[in-house]
C-alpha positions in Angstrom: 0.1 0.2 -0.3 2.8 2.6 1.1 4.2 1.9 -2.9 1.0 2.5 -4.3 0.8 5.9 -2.5 4.1 6.8 -2.9 3.8 6.7 -6.9 0.6 8.3 -7.2 2.4 11.2 -5.4 4.8 11.2 -7.4 2.7 11.0 -10.3 0.0 14.2 -9.2 4.2 16.2 -8.7 5.1 14.8 -11.9 1.7 16.6 -13.3 2.1 19.6 -11.2 5.7 20.4 -12.6 4.5 19.7 -15.8 1.2 21.9 -15.9 3.9 25.2 -14.0 7.2 24.8 -15.6 6.9 22.7 -19.0 8.8 19.3 -17.3 11.2 18.6 -14.9 14.4 20.2 -14.1 17.3 18.4 -11.8 15.9 20.3 -8.8 12.2 19.0 -8.9 14.1 15.6 -10.2 16.0 15.5 -6.4 12.6 17.1 -4.4 10.8 14.3 -6.0 12.6 11.8 -4.3 13.4 13.3 -1.1 9.2 14.0 -1.8 9.4 10.1 -2.7 10.8 8.9 0.3 8.7 10.9 2.4 5.6 9.6 1.7 6.4 6.1 1.6 7.8 6.4 5.1 4.8 8.0 6.4 2.9 6.0 4.2 4.5 2.6 6.4 3.1 4.5 10.2 
């Protein structure tokens, strides 16, 4: 379940970045990694 929640969060972030910035950059990729880790660990609780 934690993996599904993480994938949904990263998908939403990707769509948001595509809409606002026109795509991903190195900074947003790093942020996505950190966000993914955070969401995954919180979903495990």
